[in-house]
C-alpha positions in Angstrom: 128.9 101.9 71.8 126.9 100.6 69.0 128.0 101.8 65.6 126.4 100.7 62.1 128.8 101.8 58.7 126.9 103.2 55.9 127.9 102.4 52.2 130.0 105.6 51.9 131.8 104.2 55.0 132.1 100.7 53.8 133.4 102.2 50.2 136.3 104.5 52.0 137.0 100.9 53.5 137.8 98.8 50.8 139.7 101.8 48.8 141.4 102.1 51.9 142.4 98.4 52.0 142.8 98.2 48.6 145.7 100.7 48.5 147.3 98.8 51.3 146.7 95.2 50.7 149.6 94.2 48.0 152.2 96.8 49.8 155.3 94.6 51.9 154.0 94.2 55.1 150.3 93.9 54.2 150.0 90.4 55.8 148.8 92.3 59.3 146.7 95.3 58.0 143.4 96.1 59.0 140.5 94.5 57.9 137.6 95.9 55.6 135.1 95.2 58.6 137.4 97.0 61.1 138.6 100.0 58.6 134.7 100.4 57.6 133.3 101.2 61.5 136.2 103.5 61.9 135.2 105.5 59.0 131.9 105.7 60.8 133.4 106.9 64.1 135.0 109.7 62.1 132.1 110.3 60.3 129.9 110.4 63.4 132.1 112.1 66.5 134.3 115.2 66.6 137.8 114.1 66.5 140.5 116.4 66.2 143.5 114.2 67.6 144.3 110.5 67.7 147.0 108.8 69.5 147.8 105.1 68.0 149.8 102.2 68.7 150.9 100.1 66.3 151.1 102.7 63.3 152.5 99.2 61.4 152.7 99.5 57.7 150.3 103.0 57.7 146.7 101.8 57.0 144.8 103.0 59.6 147.0 105.8 59.8 146.2 106.7 56.0 142.4 106.5 57.2 142.6 108.7 60.1 144.5 111.7 58.0 142.4 111.2 54.9 139.1 111.4 56.6 138.2 115.2 57.8 138.4 116.9 59.4 141.6 117.8 57.0 143.6 119.1 60.1 143.3 116.3 62.2 146.7 115.2 64.0 147.9 111.8 64.7 150.6 110.7 67.1 151.4 107.3 66.6 153.8 105.0 68.3 156.2 102.3 66.3 159.1 100.8 67.0 159.6 97.9 64.2 162.1 99.2 61.9 160.8 97.6 58.9 157.4 99.0 59.8 158.8 102.6 60.3 160.3 102.5 56.3 157.1 101.9 55.2 155.2 104.1 57.2 157.6 106.5 55.7 156.7 105.5 52.0 153.2 104.6 52.7 152.0 107.8 53.7 151.8 110.6 51.0 153.9 113.8 52.4 150.6 116.0 52.2 149.0 113.9 54.6 152.4 113.1 56.4 152.9 116.9 58.1 150.3 116.1 60.5 151.9 112.5 61.5 154.2 112.5 64.5 155.3 108.9 64.6 157.2 108.0 68.2 159.7 105.2 68.3 159.6 104.9 72.6 157.0 104.0 74.8 156.6 107.5 76.6 152.9 108.4 75.8 152.8 112.4 75.3 151.4 113.8 77.9 148.5 115.4 75.8 145.0 114.9 75.3 143.4 113.0 72.4 139.6 112.4 71.4 140.1 109.0 70.1 142.8 105.9 70.7 144.0 103.6 68.6 145.2 100.5 69.6 146.9 98.4 67.1 150.2 97.2 68.7 151.6 96.8 72.4 151.0 99.9 74.7 153.2 100.3 77.9 151.8 103.3 79.2 148.2 103.9 80.1 148.1 107.2 81.0 146.1 108.8 78.3 143.5 107.6 79.7 140.8 110.5 79.8 137.0 110.8 79.8 135.3 111.3 77.3 137.9 110.1 75.2 136.9 107.3 73.0 138.3 104.1 72.3 139.2 101.6 69.2 141.0 98.5 68.8 141.7 96.7 65.9 141.3 92.6 65.7 140.9 90.5 68.6 143.5 92.0 71.5 141.2 90.6 73.9 144.1 91.2 76.6 144.8 94.9 76.0 141.0 95.7 76.1 140.6 93.9 79.5 144.1 95.8 80.5 142.1 99.3 79.6 138.7 98.9 81.3 141.0 97.7 84.3 142.9 101.2 84.3 139.9 102.3 83.7 137.7 101.1 86.4 141.1 102.6 88.7 140.7 105.6 87.7 137.5 105.8 88.3 136.0 105.7 84.8 133.6 103.4 83.2 134.8 101.7 80.2 132.4 98.8 78.0 133.4 98.0 74.9 131.2 97.1 72.2 133.0 94.2 69.9 131.8 93.6 66.4 132.8 90.4 65.0 133.8 89.2 61.9 130.8 87.0 59.9 130.3 84.5 62.2 132.2 81.7 63.7 136.1 80.9 62.3 137.4 77.5 62.3 140.8 77.9 64.3 143.4 75.4 64.0 143.7 74.8 68.1 142.2 71.6 68.9 141.5 70.4 71.9 141.0 66.8 73.6 137.4 64.9 74.1 139.0 61.9 75.8 140.9 60.5 72.8 139.4 62.1 70.2 141.1 65.8 69.0 138.1 68.2 68.2 138.7 72.0 66.6 137.5 74.3 68.4 135.1 77.2 67.4 135.8 80.5 68.4 134.7 84.0 67.5 136.9 86.8 66.0 136.6 89.8 66.2 137.5 92.6 63.6 137.0 95.8 66.3 136.2 96.9 69.6 135.1 100.3 70.4 134.3 102.1 74.2 133.8 105.9 75.3 135.4 106.5 78.8 132.9 107.7 80.8 132.5 109.0 84.5 
């Protein structure tokens, strides 16, 4: 799924990122690029229900709940006690009424329009035809598992990956003979797919 964020998506993403970037636990929040693509997805698709894996301190959850429609519900999974305490502080009460947080691994037997993967997933029973998937960051292993499980269930699933601004020098080194050289790789700030038959 190819998606191009508009100026309004970038503005919303920057506003949400600014809100969270100085809060305790903000070292691993979603990037402005990932948030802008999620904002564009929310703007262009009819999304009433979201299943989120890894709510962290609430950056993505906040964007999901603050964007139209105002009756969107979010079911989120988070087990880290620190993140759970910050999530309770960071999501305003008026938005929190539409957020259900689970600490376990069992996914509710329900249908979700969008699944956000920003943490570990133990149960892939949530996959349904027509469902949108948003994977935050470089989570290649999780993308591959989702694609494999979808294929096993007879669904087509191919992620479109959105990179950061070009190659990023990683601190992993490999040897070419006796000379260590840095490994250049592309990092991705998100991947989006739609499950189909």
